[in-house]
Structure formats: structure tokens, C-alpha cells
Backbone as JSON, one array per atom type, in Angstrom:
{
  "sequence": "XXXXXXXXXXXXXXXXXXXXXXXXXXXXXXXXXXXXXXXXXXXXXXXXXXXXXXXXXXXXXXXXXXXXXXXXXXXXXXXXXXXXXXXXXXXXXXXXXXXXXXXXXXXXXXXXXXXXXXXXXXXXXXXXXXXXXXXXXXXXXXXXXXXXXXXXXXXXXXXXXXXXXXXXXXXXXXXXXXXXXXXXXXXXXXXXXXXXXXXXXXXXXXXXXXXXXXXXXXXXXXXXXXXXXXXXXXXXXXXXXXXXXXXXXXXXXXXXXXXXXXXX",
  "N": [[-22.96, -6.48, -14.92], [-22.03, -3.87, -12.72], [-19.04, -1.83, -12.77], [-16.37, -1.88, -10.41], [-13.91, -0.11, -8.55], [-10.8, -0.48, -6.82], [-9.03, 0.81, -4.14], [-5.95, 0.87, -2.5], [-4.43, 1.69, 0.44], [-1.49, 3.36, 1.91], [0.74, 2.42, 4.61], [2.86, 1.12, 5.74], [3.86, -1.76, 7.52], [1.29, -2.26, 8.4], [-0.18, -2.43, 6.12], [-0.17, -5.05, 5.36], [-2.56, -6.17, 6.03], [-4.23, -5.69, 3.9], [-4.34, -7.98, 2.44], [-6.24, -9.66, 3.67], [-8.67, -8.49, 2.93], [-8.57, -8.67, 0.18], [-8.78, -11.41, -0.07], [-11.43, -11.79, 0.66], [-12.74, -10.55, -1.5], [-11.91, -12.28, -3.52], [-13.16, -14.65, -2.66], [-15.81, -14.0, -3.04], [-15.95, -14.05, -5.7], [-15.64, -11.91, -7.46], [-14.24, -9.23, -9.46], [-12.13, -6.44, -9.45], [-12.35, -3.57, -11.62], [-10.3, -1.83, -11.92], [-7.31, -0.97, -10.15], [-5.84, 1.03, -7.63], [-2.96, 2.25, -5.89], [-0.89, 3.12, -3.09], [2.39, 3.16, -1.86], [2.82, 0.54, 0.41], [0.34, -0.34, -0.34], [0.47, -0.08, -3.09], [2.33, -2.06, -3.64], [1.05, -4.46, -2.78], [-1.13, -4.22, -4.47], [0.21, -4.46, -6.89], [0.98, -7.17, -6.95], [-1.61, -8.35, -6.92], [-2.83, -7.29, -9.2], [-1.33, -8.54, -11.07], [-2.36, -11.02, -11.19], [-2.02, -12.62, -8.98], [-3.52, -14.21, -6.35], [-5.32, -13.25, -3.31], [-4.93, -15.19, -1.31], [-2.63, -16.44, -2.29], [-0.8, -14.35, -2.15], [-0.66, -14.1, 0.6], [0.54, -16.56, 1.16], [3.03, -16.19, -0.04], [4.06, -14.34, 1.73], [4.21, -15.9, 4.04], [6.15, -17.67, 3.2], [8.4, -16.19, 3.09], [11.79, -16.07, 3.38], [14.72, -16.2, 5.57], [16.99, -15.52, 4.14], [15.96, -13.95, 2.1], [14.98, -11.77, 3.6], [17.38, -10.88, 4.66], [18.77, -10.02, 2.35], [17.16, -7.89, 1.59], [17.26, -6.24, 3.85], [19.95, -5.68, 4.2], [20.68, -3.87, 2.34], [22.21, -1.4, 2.4], [22.32, 2.19, 2.31], [25.04, 3.81, 1.71], [26.52, 5.94, 0.63], [24.81, 8.0, -0.32], [23.54, 9.35, 1.77], [20.89, 9.97, 2.14], [19.06, 8.2, 3.09], [18.41, 5.16, 5.0], [18.36, 2.69, 3.67], [18.88, 1.5, 0.29], [16.81, 0.47, -1.29], [16.82, -1.09, -3.52], [17.13, -3.78, -2.96], [14.62, -4.58, -1.99], [13.08, -4.01, -4.24], [14.18, -5.83, -6.11], [13.5, -8.25, -4.9], [10.68, -8.12, -5.02], [10.23, -8.08, -7.79], [11.11, -10.51, -8.45], [9.19, -12.11, -7.42], [6.68, -11.14, -8.29], [4.87, -11.97, -11.15], [5.16, -10.55, -13.58], [6.79, -7.87, -15.43], [6.14, -5.36, -16.32], [3.68, -2.71, -16.54], [2.02, -3.06, -18.68], [1.78, -5.78, -18.94], [0.17, -6.65, -16.92], [-2.72, -8.25, -15.46], [-4.88, -6.79, -14.58], [-5.78, -3.32, -14.77], [-3.6, -0.94, -13.27], [-2.84, 1.71, -11.06], [-0.2, 3.48, -9.8], [1.0, 5.43, -7.18], [3.37, 8.0, -6.68], [5.54, 10.57, -5.32], [6.6, 13.64, -6.58], [9.38, 15.07, -5.51], [10.67, 17.66, -5.66], [8.9, 19.28, -7.1], [6.66, 18.97, -5.65], [4.32, 17.42, -6.15], [1.85, 15.05, -7.29], [2.68, 11.97, -8.85], [1.64, 9.67, -11.17], [1.92, 6.36, -12.02], [1.21, 4.33, -14.76], [2.07, 2.86, -16.83], [4.89, 1.19, -18.39], [7.93, 0.3, -16.63], [7.35, -1.8, -13.94], [8.63, -2.43, -11.49], [10.29, -0.21, -10.86], [8.36, 1.78, -10.48], [6.96, 0.79, -8.24], [8.99, 0.79, -6.34], [9.51, 3.54, -6.17], [7.06, 4.47, -5.17], [7.06, 3.41, -2.6], [9.09, 4.67, -1.27], [9.82, 5.51, 1.58], [10.39, 8.33, 3.67], [13.66, 8.79, 4.83], [14.0, 6.06, 5.22], [14.08, 4.57, 2.75], [16.02, 5.3, -0.15], [15.3, 8.06, -2.34], [13.89, 7.7, -5.65], [15.33, 8.36, -8.74], [14.3, 9.61, -11.76], [14.73, 10.62, -14.98], [15.64, 13.21, -14.15], [13.76, 13.72, -12.25], [12.95, 13.57, -8.89], [11.75, 11.09, -6.91], [9.6, 10.22, -4.24], [7.92, 8.57, -1.47], [4.54, 7.91, -2.2], [2.58, 8.51, -0.36], [2.95, 11.05, 0.62], [1.5, 12.8, -0.87], [-0.87, 11.54, -1.68], [-2.28, 9.41, 0.14], [-4.29, 7.46, 0.04], [-5.43, 6.54, -2.76], [-8.14, 6.66, -4.01], [-9.51, 8.53, -5.46], [-8.36, 8.63, -7.94], [-9.45, 6.63, -9.44], [-12.17, 6.87, -9.4], [-13.54, 8.21, -11.59], [-13.58, 6.19, -13.49], [-15.16, 4.12, -12.69], [-18.19, 2.51, -11.49], [-18.64, 2.31, -8.8], [-16.56, 2.8, -5.89], [-14.1, 1.26, -3.8], [-12.33, 1.77, -0.87], [-9.52, 1.11, 1.05], [-8.24, 1.85, 4.04], [-5.29, 1.79, 5.71], [-3.99, 3.13, 7.69], [-4.18, 2.96, 10.43], [-4.37, 3.2, 14.09], [-3.32, 5.16, 16.93], [-2.46, 4.73, 20.35], [-1.91, 5.9, 23.63], [0.87, 4.59, 25.37], [1.94, 3.25, 28.37], [4.19, 1.75, 28.72], [5.81, 2.39, 26.6], [6.08, 5.3, 25.99], [7.38, 7.33, 24.52], [8.28, 7.73, 21.19], [10.86, 6.07, 19.24], [13.57, 7.42, 17.21], [13.23, 6.74, 14.44], [10.55, 5.83, 14.37], [9.31, 8.12, 15.24], [9.74, 9.9, 13.08], [8.44, 8.51, 10.96], [5.83, 8.1, 11.94], [4.97, 10.7, 12.34], [4.93, 11.53, 9.71], [2.8, 9.96, 8.88], [0.73, 11.09, 10.34], [0.39, 13.49, 9.0], [-0.43, 12.47, 6.56], [-2.9, 11.48, 7.28], [-4.31, 13.83, 7.68], [-4.42, 14.83, 5.08], [-6.02, 12.88, 3.86], [-8.4, 13.13, 5.32], [-9.32, 15.64, 4.54], [-9.76, 15.16, 1.82], [-11.74, 13.22, 1.91], [-13.96, 14.67, 2.7], [-14.61, 16.07, 0.43], [-15.11, 14.23, -1.7], [-16.1, 11.3, -1.0], [-15.35, 7.73, -1.01], [-17.41, 4.95, -2.16], [-17.45, 2.72, -0.54], [-15.81, 2.58, 2.4], [-13.15, 1.43, 4.29], [-11.62, 0.99, 7.4], [-9.53, -0.57, 9.37], [-8.7, -0.84, 12.88], [-6.05, -1.44, 13.85], [-4.3, -0.87, 16.03], [-1.49, 0.74, 17.39], [0.35, -0.62, 15.78], [3.45, -0.61, 14.41], [5.16, 1.13, 11.73], [7.24, -0.39, 10.63], [6.78, -2.96, 11.51], [6.83, -5.6, 10.29], [7.36, -8.17, 11.04], [5.25, -8.89, 12.58], [3.23, -10.02, 11.1], [1.35, -12.14, 11.21], [-0.15, -11.51, 13.47], [-1.21, -9.09, 12.61], [-2.88, -9.85, 10.46], [-4.62, -11.6, 11.81], [-5.79, -9.76, 13.47], [-7.62, -8.34, 11.96], [-9.82, -9.83, 11.34], [-12.56, -9.56, 12.1], [-13.07, -7.13, 10.88], [-12.76, -7.86, 8.21], [-14.91, -9.6, 7.94], [-17.08, -7.86, 8.3], [-16.61, -6.26, 6.12], [-17.14, -8.05, 4.05], [-19.95, -8.35, 4.3], [-20.8, -5.71, 3.82], [-19.85, -5.33, 1.25], [-21.24, -7.26, -0.18], [-23.85, -6.25, 0.04], [-23.5, -3.88, -1.37], [-22.9, -4.87, -3.9], [-25.29, -6.14, -4.48], [-27.0, -3.97, -4.79], [-25.84, -2.91, -7.01]],
  "CA": [[-22.51, -6.08, -13.58], [-21.33, -2.6, -12.7], [-17.6, -1.89, -12.5], [-15.9, -1.25, -9.18], [-12.49, 0.13, -8.41], [-10.25, -0.79, -5.5], [-7.89, 1.63, -3.75], [-5.22, 0.29, -1.37], [-3.65, 2.77, 1.02], [-0.18, 3.13, 2.5], [0.76, 2.31, 6.07], [3.93, 0.22, 6.15], [3.48, -3.14, 7.87], [-0.17, -2.35, 8.55], [-0.73, -2.75, 4.82], [-0.3, -6.51, 5.21], [-3.97, -6.54, 6.19], [-4.91, -5.64, 2.6], [-4.5, -9.36, 1.99], [-7.49, -10.2, 4.2], [-9.78, -7.95, 2.16], [-8.47, -9.26, -1.15], [-9.3, -12.77, 0.03], [-12.9, -11.68, 0.64], [-13.11, -10.27, -2.89], [-11.72, -13.53, -4.26], [-14.19, -15.61, -2.24], [-17.09, -13.58, -3.61], [-15.87, -14.3, -7.13], [-15.74, -10.67, -8.22], [-12.94, -8.7, -9.86], [-12.14, -4.98, -9.68], [-12.04, -3.12, -12.98], [-9.03, -1.1, -11.84], [-6.75, -0.87, -8.79], [-4.86, 2.09, -7.38], [-2.28, 1.99, -4.63], [0.22, 3.94, -2.61], [3.35, 2.54, -0.95], [2.53, -0.89, 0.58], [-0.87, -0.6, -1.13], [0.91, -0.26, -4.47], [3.0, -3.35, -3.71], [0.0, -5.49, -2.74], [-1.86, -4.05, -5.71], [1.03, -4.98, -7.98], [0.8, -8.62, -6.94], [-2.99, -8.71, -7.24], [-3.08, -6.93, -10.6], [-0.59, -9.49, -11.9], [-3.05, -12.29, -11.16], [-1.71, -13.36, -7.76], [-4.69, -14.1, -5.48], [-5.06, -12.85, -1.93], [-4.38, -16.35, -0.61], [-1.27, -16.66, -2.79], [0.04, -13.29, -1.57], [-0.44, -14.5, 1.99], [1.5, -17.66, 1.15], [4.35, -15.6, -0.31], [4.49, -13.73, 2.99], [4.57, -17.0, 4.93], [7.34, -18.33, 2.68], [9.53, -15.26, 3.1], [12.89, -16.7, 4.1], [15.73, -15.35, 6.21], [17.9, -15.01, 3.11], [15.25, -12.85, 1.44], [14.99, -10.65, 4.54], [18.77, -10.4, 4.75], [19.1, -9.28, 1.13], [16.44, -6.62, 1.6], [17.65, -5.43, 5.0], [21.37, -5.33, 4.14], [20.85, -3.01, 1.17], [22.47, -0.11, 3.03], [22.65, 3.36, 1.51], [26.25, 4.29, 2.39], [27.08, 7.16, 0.07], [23.87, 9.07, -0.64], [23.17, 10.02, 3.01], [19.49, 10.38, 2.1], [18.2, 7.19, 3.72], [19.11, 4.01, 5.56], [18.44, 1.64, 2.66], [18.75, 1.91, -1.11], [15.51, 0.06, -1.81], [16.99, -2.01, -4.64], [16.94, -5.13, -2.47], [13.18, -4.83, -1.95], [12.62, -4.03, -5.63], [14.61, -7.09, -6.73], [12.68, -9.32, -4.34], [9.32, -8.0, -5.55], [10.17, -8.42, -9.2], [11.34, -11.96, -8.53], [7.96, -12.78, -7.0], [5.57, -10.71, -9.15], [5.14, -12.69, -12.39], [5.32, -9.69, -14.75], [7.74, -6.8, -15.18], [5.65, -4.06, -16.79], [2.25, -2.45, -16.36], [1.31, -3.57, -19.85], [1.6, -7.22, -18.81], [-0.73, -6.93, -15.8], [-4.06, -8.75, -15.78], [-5.81, -5.72, -14.25], [-5.16, -1.99, -14.79], [-3.06, -0.51, -11.97], [-2.29, 3.06, -10.95], [0.73, 3.55, -8.67], [1.25, 6.84, -6.83], [4.6, 8.46, -6.05], [5.55, 12.02, -5.13], [7.71, 14.43, -7.14], [9.88, 15.77, -4.33], [10.98, 19.07, -5.86], [7.72, 20.0, -7.58], [5.62, 18.76, -4.65], [3.09, 17.02, -6.83], [1.58, 13.64, -7.48], [3.07, 11.31, -10.09], [0.89, 8.43, -11.27], [2.46, 5.41, -12.99], [0.24, 3.42, -15.34], [2.72, 2.14, -17.92], [6.33, 1.06, -18.25], [8.54, -0.64, -15.69], [6.58, -1.93, -12.7], [9.51, -2.43, -10.33], [10.71, 1.16, -10.55], [7.2, 2.49, -9.95], [6.7, 0.31, -6.87], [10.08, 1.27, -5.48], [9.3, 4.97, -5.95], [5.87, 4.65, -4.34], [7.3, 2.97, -1.23], [10.32, 5.3, -0.78], [9.51, 6.22, 2.83], [11.44, 9.28, 4.04], [14.66, 8.35, 5.79], [14.16, 4.61, 5.19], [14.53, 4.2, 1.42], [16.46, 6.38, -1.01], [14.4, 8.46, -3.42], [14.16, 7.17, -6.99], [15.55, 9.44, -9.69], [13.92, 9.27, -13.13], [14.71, 11.78, -15.87], [15.84, 14.41, -13.34], [12.68, 13.85, -11.28], [13.24, 12.85, -7.65], [10.48, 10.52, -6.47], [9.53, 9.66, -2.89], [6.69, 7.88, -1.09], [3.3, 8.52, -2.68], [1.75, 8.94, 0.75], [3.15, 12.47, 0.89], [0.49, 13.58, -1.6], [-2.14, 10.82, -1.85], [-2.11, 8.17, 0.88], [-5.34, 6.5, -0.31], [-5.76, 7.17, -4.05], [-9.4, 6.23, -4.61], [-9.96, 9.57, -6.37], [-7.81, 8.39, -9.27], [-10.23, 5.62, -10.16], [-13.6, 7.19, -9.34], [-14.16, 8.5, -12.89], [-13.59, 5.01, -14.35], [-15.92, 3.04, -12.07], [-19.54, 2.8, -11.0], [-18.44, 2.57, -7.37], [-15.17, 2.61, -5.46], [-13.81, 0.71, -2.47], [-11.06, 2.31, -0.38], [-9.08, 0.45, 2.28], [-7.33, 2.73, 4.76], [-4.52, 1.0, 6.68], [-3.15, 4.04, 8.47], [-4.2, 2.49, 11.81], [-4.63, 4.12, 15.2], [-2.3, 5.23, 17.98], [-2.96, 4.9, 21.71], [-0.81, 6.13, 24.57], [1.38, 3.37, 26.01], [2.76, 3.51, 29.56], [5.47, 1.03, 28.58], [6.62, 2.95, 25.52], [5.38, 6.56, 25.72], [8.11, 8.21, 23.61], [8.74, 6.95, 20.04], [12.26, 6.22, 18.87], [13.77, 8.39, 16.14], [12.62, 6.28, 13.18], [9.1, 5.82, 14.54], [8.92, 9.52, 15.34], [9.7, 10.45, 11.73], [7.44, 7.84, 10.14], [4.48, 8.32, 12.46], [4.63, 12.1, 12.04], [4.59, 11.49, 8.28], [1.46, 9.38, 8.76], [-0.22, 12.08, 10.86], [0.15, 14.43, 7.9], [-1.22, 11.74, 5.57], [-4.28, 11.41, 7.79], [-4.93, 15.14, 7.44], [-4.69, 14.89, 3.64], [-7.15, 12.0, 3.57], [-9.6, 13.69, 5.94], [-9.78, 16.73, 3.68], [-10.25, 14.58, 0.57], [-12.99, 12.5, 2.2], [-15.04, 15.65, 2.78], [-14.95, 16.51, -0.91], [-15.68, 13.16, -2.54], [-15.78, 10.03, -0.35], [-15.6, 6.51, -1.79], [-18.69, 4.32, -1.86], [-17.22, 1.83, 0.6], [-14.56, 2.96, 3.07], [-12.81, 0.47, 5.34], [-10.44, 1.38, 8.17], [-9.27, -1.37, 10.57], [-8.06, -0.04, 13.92], [-4.6, -1.7, 13.78], [-3.77, 0.02, 17.06], [-0.08, 0.68, 17.8], [1.22, -1.4, 14.88], [4.41, 0.35, 13.86], [5.34, 1.11, 10.28], [8.2, -1.42, 10.24], [6.49, -4.2, 12.25], [6.48, -6.66, 9.35], [7.46, -9.46, 11.73], [3.97, -9.14, 13.25], [2.25, -10.21, 10.02], [0.27, -13.02, 11.63], [-0.97, -10.72, 14.38], [-1.91, -8.09, 11.82], [-3.96, -10.52, 9.73], [-5.6, -12.08, 12.8], [-6.45, -8.61, 14.09], [-8.63, -7.71, 11.09], [-10.83, -10.84, 10.96], [-13.9, -8.98, 12.22], [-13.17, -6.09, 9.84], [-12.95, -8.55, 6.94], [-16.28, -10.14, 7.95], [-17.96, -6.71, 8.07], [-16.35, -5.86, 4.74], [-17.88, -8.98, 3.21], [-21.37, -8.01, 4.33], [-20.99, -4.41, 3.16], [-19.6, -5.49, -0.19], [-22.37, -8.01, -0.73], [-24.97, -5.3, -0.08], [-23.17, -2.95, -2.44], [-23.01, -5.61, -5.15], [-26.73, -6.38, -4.72], [-27.55, -2.72, -5.31], [-25.3, -2.7, -8.35]],
  "C": [[-21.74, -4.76, -13.66], [-19.88, -2.76, -12.29], [-17.27, -1.25, -11.16], [-14.38, -1.13, -9.2], [-12.05, -0.09, -6.98], [-9.01, 0.04, -5.23], [-7.26, 1.08, -2.47], [-4.25, 1.33, -0.82], [-2.3, 2.35, 1.57], [-0.25, 3.07, 4.01], [1.85, 1.38, 6.56], [3.41, -1.17, 6.44], [1.98, -3.32, 8.02], [-0.85, -2.75, 7.24], [-0.81, -4.23, 4.53], [-1.77, -6.91, 5.27], [-4.77, -6.38, 4.91], [-5.22, -7.05, 2.11], [-5.84, -9.94, 2.43], [-8.69, -9.73, 3.38], [-9.76, -8.45, 0.71], [-9.01, -10.68, -1.15], [-10.83, -12.77, 0.03], [-13.39, -11.45, -0.78], [-13.0, -11.53, -3.73], [-12.83, -14.53, -3.94], [-15.56, -15.28, -2.81], [-17.11, -13.74, -5.13], [-16.03, -13.07, -7.99], [-14.35, -10.11, -8.47], [-13.03, -7.19, -10.06], [-11.79, -4.66, -11.13], [-10.69, -2.43, -13.04], [-8.61, -1.02, -10.37], [-5.81, 0.33, -8.74], [-4.21, 1.83, -6.03], [-1.14, 2.93, -4.36], [1.07, 3.12, -1.67], [3.07, 1.03, -0.8], [1.27, -1.27, -0.19], [-0.54, -0.8, -2.6], [1.57, -1.63, -4.65], [1.97, -4.49, -3.73], [-0.83, -5.43, -4.03], [-1.11, -4.58, -6.92], [0.91, -6.49, -8.1], [-0.58, -8.99, -7.47], [-3.31, -8.42, -8.71], [-2.38, -7.88, -11.56], [-1.23, -10.88, -11.89], [-2.75, -13.16, -9.96], [-2.87, -13.15, -6.78], [-4.31, -13.65, -4.08], [-4.42, -13.98, -1.13], [-2.94, -16.61, -1.02], [-0.32, -15.58, -2.27], [0.36, -13.61, -0.12], [0.6, -15.62, 2.08], [2.9, -17.17, 0.87], [4.92, -14.98, 0.95], [4.96, -14.8, 3.97], [5.89, -17.64, 4.52], [8.57, -17.45, 2.67], [10.65, -15.82, 3.98], [13.87, -15.71, 4.7], [16.69, -14.76, 5.19], [17.26, -13.85, 2.37], [15.27, -11.6, 2.32], [16.38, -10.04, 4.63], [19.12, -9.53, 3.54], [18.4, -7.94, 1.08], [16.96, -5.68, 2.68], [19.1, -4.96, 4.93], [21.69, -4.45, 2.94], [21.13, -1.57, 1.62], [22.83, 0.99, 2.03], [23.83, 4.07, 2.19], [26.66, 5.68, 1.93], [26.09, 8.3, -0.13], [23.49, 9.92, 0.57], [21.71, 10.48, 3.03], [18.57, 9.42, 2.83], [19.05, 6.05, 4.26], [19.36, 2.95, 4.51], [18.28, 2.2, 1.25], [17.35, 1.61, -1.66], [15.62, -0.92, -2.97], [16.75, -3.45, -4.2], [15.47, -5.51, -2.44], [12.63, -4.92, -3.38], [12.96, -5.36, -6.31], [13.8, -8.27, -6.21], [11.28, -9.3, -4.94], [9.26, -8.48, -6.99], [10.54, -9.89, -9.45], [10.04, -12.71, -8.25], [6.74, -12.39, -7.84], [5.83, -11.26, -10.55], [5.26, -11.85, -13.66], [6.26, -8.54, -14.4], [7.27, -5.42, -15.59], [4.15, -3.93, -16.52], [1.44, -3.08, -17.49], [1.02, -5.06, -19.75], [0.62, -7.6, -17.69], [-2.1, -7.42, -16.29], [-5.12, -7.69, -15.54], [-5.1, -4.37, -14.32], [-4.75, -1.56, -13.38], [-2.52, 0.91, -12.07], [-1.47, 3.14, -9.67], [1.12, 5.0, -8.42], [2.61, 7.02, -6.18], [4.53, 9.98, -5.95], [6.8, 12.63, -5.76], [8.2, 15.36, -6.03], [10.03, 17.28, -4.56], [9.77, 19.89, -6.31], [6.5, 19.81, -6.68], [4.27, 18.4, -5.27], [3.01, 15.5, -6.97], [2.1, 13.15, -8.84], [2.37, 9.95, -10.11], [1.48, 7.56, -12.37], [1.34, 4.48, -13.45], [0.84, 2.59, -16.47], [4.22, 2.06, -17.64], [6.76, 0.07, -17.18], [7.82, -0.64, -14.35], [7.46, -1.81, -11.47], [9.93, -1.03, -9.91], [9.57, 1.96, -9.94], [6.91, 2.09, -8.51], [7.76, 0.82, -5.91], [9.92, 2.75, -5.17], [8.14, 5.2, -4.99], [6.13, 4.34, -2.88], [8.53, 3.65, -0.6], [10.05, 6.17, 0.45], [10.68, 7.11, 3.25], [12.38, 8.72, 5.11], [14.92, 6.86, 5.8], [14.73, 4.16, 3.85], [14.96, 5.44, 0.64], [15.37, 6.79, -1.99], [14.82, 7.79, -4.73], [14.28, 8.34, -7.95], [15.25, 8.94, -11.09], [13.86, 10.54, -13.97], [14.72, 13.09, -15.1], [14.68, 14.68, -12.37], [13.0, 12.98, -10.07], [11.92, 12.4, -7.04], [10.59, 9.92, -5.08], [8.13, 9.07, -2.67], [5.43, 8.63, -1.53], [2.38, 9.02, -1.59], [1.89, 10.4, 1.1], [2.1, 13.33, 0.2], [-0.87, 12.88, -1.67], [-2.05, 9.45, -1.17], [-3.14, 7.08, 0.58], [-5.98, 6.96, -1.63], [-7.03, 6.69, -4.74], [-9.91, 7.25, -5.63], [-9.47, 9.36, -7.8], [-8.68, 7.46, -10.11], [-11.73, 5.89, -10.15], [-14.22, 7.46, -10.71], [-14.32, 7.26, -13.78], [-14.54, 3.92, -13.85], [-17.33, 3.49, -11.67], [-19.54, 3.01, -9.49], [-17.02, 2.2, -6.98], [-15.11, 2.08, -4.02], [-12.44, 1.23, -2.06], [-10.71, 1.68, 0.96], [-7.94, 1.26, 2.9], [-6.61, 1.92, 5.83], [-3.58, 1.89, 7.49], [-3.13, 3.68, 9.95], [-4.49, 3.58, 12.83], [-3.46, 4.08, 16.18], [-2.98, 5.43, 19.34], [-1.76, 5.04, 22.64], [-0.43, 4.83, 25.28], [2.27, 3.74, 27.19], [4.14, 2.88, 29.43], [6.39, 1.67, 27.56], [6.04, 4.3, 25.08], [6.06, 7.46, 24.68], [8.65, 7.39, 22.44], [10.23, 7.12, 19.81], [12.37, 7.12, 17.63], [13.06, 7.99, 14.85], [11.1, 6.33, 13.27], [8.55, 7.24, 14.63], [8.75, 10.14, 13.96], [8.54, 9.84, 10.94], [6.02, 8.08, 10.62], [4.03, 9.77, 12.25], [4.22, 12.24, 10.58], [3.16, 10.97, 8.1], [0.37, 10.29, 9.35], [-0.59, 13.08, 9.77], [-0.68, 13.76, 6.8], [-2.69, 11.68, 5.99], [-5.02, 12.72, 7.55], [-5.29, 15.31, 5.96], [-5.95, 14.09, 3.32], [-8.45, 12.56, 4.13], [-10.19, 14.8, 5.07], [-10.38, 16.18, 2.39], [-11.6, 13.88, 0.77], [-14.18, 13.44, 2.26], [-15.53, 16.07, 1.4], [-15.67, 15.44, -1.73], [-15.32, 11.8, -1.95], [-16.0, 8.84, -1.28], [-16.94, 5.9, -1.39], [-18.59, 3.37, -0.68], [-15.84, 2.11, 1.17], [-14.33, 2.01, 4.24], [-11.56, 0.96, 6.06], [-10.33, 0.51, 9.41], [-8.5, -0.55, 11.6], [-6.54, -0.2, 13.93], [-3.84, -0.86, 14.8], [-2.33, -0.3, 17.43], [0.73, -0.36, 17.04], [2.16, -0.4, 14.23], [4.66, 0.1, 12.38], [6.24, -0.06, 9.83], [7.97, -2.75, 10.95], [6.07, -5.36, 11.34], [6.56, -8.05, 9.99], [6.17, -9.84, 12.45], [2.85, -9.46, 12.25], [1.09, -11.11, 10.42], [-0.69, -12.28, 12.56], [-1.8, -9.69, 13.63], [-3.09, -8.71, 11.09], [-5.04, -11.04, 10.68], [-6.43, -10.92, 13.36], [-7.54, -7.97, 13.24], [-9.71, -8.71, 10.65], [-12.24, -10.27, 11.02], [-14.12, -7.9, 11.16], [-13.44, -6.73, 8.48], [-14.37, -9.11, 6.83], [-17.29, -9.02, 7.68], [-17.83, -6.21, 6.63], [-17.13, -6.75, 3.77], [-19.37, -8.61, 3.14], [-21.64, -6.7, 3.6], [-20.82, -4.53, 1.66], [-20.73, -6.25, -0.86], [-23.58, -7.11, -0.94], [-24.74, -4.34, -1.25], [-23.32, -3.62, -3.8], [-24.47, -5.88, -5.5], [-27.39, -5.14, -5.3], [-27.1, -2.47, -6.74], [-25.99, -3.59, -9.37]]
}
């Protein structure tokens, strides 16, 4: 059987829908040769690469307790003035739930993308401490503090590579890329975004431009983009709605993937 790679994109809460597509892959009984991910895609990819199934990731989401949310949400960044939250609370939660602590212990190879703030370039983690890499990849501007490693300031990987399928194309016979950037539609009830949504959505508009340019050069073999209309970056409380909203997309994904596997 030919090898396929799986790329999971960034998109905040919209990235919860990655779970639906992982469940399809599990149900088909196939396994990616390598996974790449940015931001929420890196987090979901971290779980999956560690041997946690799509269904088990969904269960972890369902079991998320108020105490867990409190510990993550109350991790205020008081002194740095660079963001609202430190990000350590999220990192500690993830590393409590992901059954391994390093890339070397993962069941599947994983590439995690972050951005070198000062040098304006991509940084790809493939070895070493998993928690630090995930925290760096998800360091959304203004929300989470940057991660400093050896004098390198790291922020959200979406600033340079929001859907990193290009990283795995050379290693695979075909690539699957799941874009969870979503869509925006004008709302009469809420026409003007608040400050946080303004910053984060503008960031995602720039990510969309990066991806559009990359798709023209070398598209993946299977590209999936659920509409996820007007789901905000921090709408994690809408996880059931997000998963329910991509059922048809997951069904279409199954058919497309089966055809692709038959050709392989």
C-alpha cells in the first residue's frame, strides 16, 4: 500500500472538526505515514500521533471538566504585556492527556510548525519536547505569550504555514490536507467584530492568502475545507455544533479517500 501523509490546519475552535475526519480514517483501517500540523492542527495531530484515536480524542473533549477549563483560562499573563494568557495552563493540560512527552515516543512521525517572530521564518519541530512545540505552534497573537527557546521567539505557526502539507509531500505517495479556516458571512445581529475577534480573524485572512498562493504552486492530492461559517476562533464551547456541522463533509471525505486508496 502506498504511503499517505496527513496535514491538519490551524483555525482555533474550528479545528475541533479535525476529529471527524480522523474518525473516518480510523474506520477505514488505514494509517498515515506522517502527520504535520499547525496550531490546533498540531495539537490534534499530537494526540493522534501518540496513538489516541479520533473517537478517544472526541471523548477527551467531552470529558473536559470545569476545573480543567479554569486552570487553562486563569493562566493570566500579568507581567509580560504580550498576551492575555501565558499558555502554560494549556500546555500542562495537553501533556497530562497526551500519553507521551517527546516526539521520539510518538507512534507516528509528526511535524509541528511554529513561527520565528524576529527572523520571520518557519520553524519545524520533529524531535525533543512535545509540549513546548505544541505551545509554540498555538501561540496565537495577543492570546498566548510567545515561547522563547535559545533566544528564538516563537509564535503561532499559522503566520507562515497555516496548512503544512508541503512539509510531508516529499515523504509520501499522496497527501491529504484538511483546511479548517472556515468561512465568514455578514451578520445583521453582529456586524462589527469585537477587539479579540478583529485581531484573530484578520490574522486568519492573511493565512488564507498564504494558503491560496501555496495551493497554486503544489496542491495536495486531497483537499478538504468544511464551511464552518461564522465559528469564531475561541468558540470551543460550540464543540458539539462544530462536529455536527461537518457530518456531510466527513461523508464526502470518506468517499474521496476510498477512491484515492483504490487508485493507490
